[in-house]
C-alpha positions in Angstrom: -31.3 -8.5 3.3 -28.2 -9.8 5.1 -24.7 -8.2 4.6 -23.7 -11.3 2.6 -26.7 -10.9 0.3 -26.0 -7.2 0.0 -22.4 -7.9 -1.1 -23.6 -10.4 -3.7 -25.9 -7.7 -5.2 -23.0 -5.3 -5.8 -20.8 -6.9 -8.6 -21.7 -4.2 -11.2 -19.9 -1.4 -9.5 -17.0 -3.6 -8.6 -16.6 -4.9 -12.1 -16.8 -1.4 -13.6 -14.0 -0.2 -11.4 -11.9 -3.3 -11.9 -10.7 -2.2 -15.3 -9.2 1.0 -13.9 -7.1 -0.7 -11.2 -3.8 -0.7 -13.1 -4.0 3.1 -13.9 -4.8 4.3 -10.3 -1.7 5.5 -8.6 -2.9 6.7 -5.1 -4.3 4.7 -2.3 -6.4 5.5 0.8 -8.3 3.5 3.5 -11.7 3.8 5.1 -12.2 2.2 8.5 -15.5 2.1 10.4 -17.5 0.4 13.1 -21.2 0.6 13.7 -24.2 -1.4 14.8 -24.8 -4.3 12.5 -27.7 -3.9 10.1 -28.4 -4.6 6.4 -27.1 -2.2 3.7 -23.8 -1.0 5.3 -21.5 -2.5 2.7 -23.7 -1.4 -0.2 -23.7 2.2 1.2 -19.9 2.1 1.4 -19.2 0.7 -2.1 -21.8 3.0 -3.6 -20.1 6.0 -2.1 -16.7 4.9 -3.4 -18.0 4.1 -6.8 -19.7 7.5 -7.1 -16.3 9.1 -6.5 -14.6 7.0 -9.1 -12.5 5.0 -6.6 -11.4 1.4 -7.2 -11.7 -1.0 -4.2 -8.3 -2.8 -3.8 -8.9 -4.6 -0.5 -12.0 -5.1 1.6 -12.2 -6.8 5.0 -15.0 -6.9 7.5 -16.0 -8.6 10.8 -19.5 -9.1 12.0 -19.3 -9.3 15.8 -22.5 -11.2 16.6 -21.9 -11.1 20.3 -21.9 -7.3 20.5 -24.1 -6.7 17.4 -21.4 -4.6 15.7 -19.8 -4.5 12.3 -16.1 -3.6 11.7 -14.9 -2.7 8.3 -11.6 -1.8 6.5 -11.7 -0.9 2.8 -8.6 0.1 0.9 -9.2 1.9 -2.4 -7.2 3.5 -5.1 -7.6 6.7 -7.2 -5.9 8.5 -10.1 -5.1 11.6 -8.0 -4.2 12.2 -4.3 -7.1 11.7 -1.9 -8.2 14.5 0.5 -9.2 12.5 3.6 -10.9 15.5 5.3 -13.0 16.3 2.3 -14.1 12.7 2.0 -15.1 12.6 5.7 -17.3 15.6 5.1 -19.0 14.1 2.1 -19.4 10.7 3.8 -20.9 12.1 7.0 -24.5 11.9 5.9 -24.1 8.1 5.2 -22.3 7.7 8.5 -25.0 9.3 10.4 -27.6 7.1 8.8 -25.8 4.0 10.0 -24.4 5.5 13.3 -20.9 4.9 12.1 -17.7 5.7 13.8 -15.4 6.2 10.8 -12.2 7.6 9.4 -10.6 8.1 6.0 -6.8 7.8 5.8 -4.6 9.0 2.9 -1.2 7.8 1.9 0.7 9.8 4.6 2.6 7.5 6.9 2.1 8.1 10.6 5.0 9.7 12.5 6.3 7.7 15.4 7.9 8.7 18.7 9.8 5.7 20.1 10.4 5.6 23.9 13.2 3.5 25.3 15.2 3.0 28.5 18.3 0.7 28.5 17.2 -2.3 26.5 18.0 -1.8 22.8 16.7 -4.9 21.0 13.2 -3.4 20.1 14.6 0.0 19.1 17.2 -1.7 16.9 14.5 -3.9 15.2 12.2 -0.9 14.6 15.1 1.1 13.1 15.9 -1.8 10.8 12.3 -2.2 9.6 11.9 1.6 9.2 15.1 1.8 7.0 13.8 -1.2 5.0 10.5 0.6 4.5 8.5 -2.3 6.1 7.5 -0.7 9.4 4.5 1.2 8.1 5.3 4.4 9.8 8.2 7.0 9.9 10.3 7.2 13.1 10.5 10.9 13.9 12.3 10.9 17.2 13.6 8.7 20.0 13.0 9.7 23.7 14.6 8.0 26.7 15.0 8.4 30.4 18.6 7.2 30.0 21.5 8.1 27.7 22.5 4.5 26.9 20.8 4.2 23.5 21.7 7.6 22.1 24.5 6.2 19.9 22.1 3.7 18.3 19.5 6.4 17.5 22.0 9.0 16.3 23.8 6.4 14.1 20.5 6.0 12.3 20.2 9.8 11.9 17.4 10.1 14.4 17.1 12.9 17.0 17.5 11.6 20.5 16.1 13.5 23.5 17.0 12.6 27.0 14.1 13.2 29.4 15.2 11.9 32.9 12.4 10.8 35.2 12.3 10.7 39.0 9.5 10.7 41.4 9.9 14.4 41.9 10.1 15.3 38.2 7.6 12.8 36.7 4.9 15.4 36.0 7.4 17.7 34.3 8.9 14.8 32.3 5.5 13.8 31.0 4.7 17.4 30.1 7.9 17.5 28.1 6.9 14.3 26.3 3.6 15.7 25.3 5.4 18.8 24.1 7.6 16.7 21.9 4.6 14.8 20.5 3.1 18.2 19.4 6.4 19.6 18.2 7.2 16.6 16.0 3.6 16.1 14.9 3.7 12.5 16.3 0.8 10.2 15.5 1.9 7.2 17.5 4.0 6.7 20.6 5.8 3.4 20.8 7.0 2.1 24.2 9.9 -0.1 23.1 10.8 -1.5 26.5 10.4 1.9 28.2 10.7 1.0 31.9 8.6 3.7 33.4 4.9 3.6 34.4 2.9 6.3 32.7 0.5 8.4 34.8 -3.3 8.1 34.3 -3.3 11.6 32.9 -0.7 10.8 30.2 -2.4 7.5 29.2 -5.6 9.4 28.8 -4.0 12.0 26.6 -2.5 9.3 24.4 -5.5 7.0 24.3 -5.4 4.9 21.1 -2.1 6.5 20.2 0.4 4.6 22.3 1.5 0.9 22.0 3.5 -1.0 24.6 5.3 -4.3 24.5 5.1 -6.7 27.5 7.4 -9.6 28.0 4.8 -12.3 28.5 1.3 -13.4 27.8 -0.5 -10.9 30.1 -0.6 -10.7 33.0 2.1 -13.3 33.7 5.5 -12.7 35.2 5.2 -9.0 36.2 8.0 -7.1 37.8 11.7 -7.6 37.8 13.6 -10.4 36.0 10.6 -12.0 34.2 12.7 -14.6 32.4 14.3 -15.7 35.7 10.7 -16.1 37.0 9.9 -18.1 33.8 12.9 -20.3 34.4 12.0 -21.0 38.0 8.4 -22.0 36.9 9.7 -24.3 34.1 7.8 -22.6 31.4 7.3 -24.3 28.0 6.3 -21.3 26.0 7.9 -17.8 26.0 5.7 -15.0 24.6 5.3 -11.3 24.2 2.2 -9.1 24.0 1.8 -5.8 22.2 -1.1 -3.7 23.4 -2.5 -0.2 23.6 -1.5 1.7 26.7 -4.3 2.4 29.2 -4.5 3.5 32.8 -4.8 -0.2 33.8 -1.1 -1.3 33.8 -0.4 -3.8 31.1 -4.1 -4.6 30.6 -4.8 -2.5 27.5 -6.5 -3.9 24.3 -4.2 -6.5 22.8 -3.0 -6.0 19.2 -0.6 -8.9 18.8 1.0 -11.8 20.7 4.0 -13.9 19.7 5.0 -17.3 21.2 8.1 -19.4 20.9 8.3 -23.0 22.4 11.1 -23.7 24.8 12.0 -26.6 27.2 14.0 -27.4 30.4 17.3 -26.8 28.7 16.8 -23.0 28.3 18.6 -21.2 31.1 17.5 -17.7 32.1 19.7 -15.9 29.6 18.6 -18.2 26.8 15.0 -17.5 27.7 15.7 -13.8 27.7 17.2 -14.1 24.2 14.2 -16.0 22.9 11.9 -13.6 24.7 13.6 -10.6 23.1 13.0 -12.1 19.6 9.3 -12.5 20.5 9.1 -8.9 21.8 10.6 -7.5 18.5 8.2 -9.6 16.4 5.0 -8.7 18.3 5.9 -5.0 18.6 6.8 -4.5 15.0 3.7 -6.2 13.8 1.5 -4.1 16.1 3.2 -0.9 14.9 2.8 -1.8 11.2 -0.8 -2.9 11.6 -1.7 0.3 13.5 0.1 2.4 10.9 -1.7 0.7 8.0 -5.1 1.3 9.8 -5.7 -2.4 10.3 -6.6 -2.2 14.0 -10.0 -1.2 15.3 -11.0 -1.0 18.9 -13.8 -3.3 20.0 -14.4 -2.3 23.6 -11.5 -3.7 25.7 -10.5 -5.8 22.7 -9.4 -5.2 19.1 -10.3 -6.3 15.6 -7.1 -6.7 13.5 -7.5 -7.0 9.7 -4.2 -8.6 8.8 
């Protein structure tokens, strides 16, 4: 039986739970990926039904090219969910289908934001964090310069200056990892942090670090990207948010934003438009990651928006 047919065979459980939706006050999310085969959705919905949960949102993607299924199911309960306990109870089902899975409770991930001298992305993240629309909680701001300390401290955020030179790079990265542990950080956000991370650090932060790049990768690398764009007469300005890997600016892409321009845009105008694109792409990537909407698919991603 196909996955579509399986889903059509499951209305009884869904209908039974539908009536309790308004009374359930706690939410959680199950994400998984596994080889595609019949019965996966039925196994997931049966497990949730047996535990008295109400499915609030379900999305899946069948990757026919790779023979994989990716799934995100948000569900509600009348009492707080213990994610670790659910993972233990679900493990037998997961092993049957060779699933890579995680349960996530209501706890918002804690963010460490890294910056240098450009403040537009930090300012945007702070605004969305204060408005409650970022998805995560900013715990600390770290920078290799002092320039953005006033912005962070005005928002009530701890600011740590970690200078980086060729001679101190190893010590600086060790300090960063210590701060990640000390502040129980779940996600590191490189908000125009102008330092290249070592292979060792990117490995330690695999799947837990997002960077924003000022173009559609891999265009206009290096200094003054918007001057390069002006000289080439670009018609589109874009930005790319991606996971950090050892391959510089080539990690799995989460989001891209594009804005149309023309010959009348001088370099500063292009930079202004580009900064808007950077803020939009980065904030979406952070929110989607924080809401467990991004699943890795090899060197690519599946994003359940």
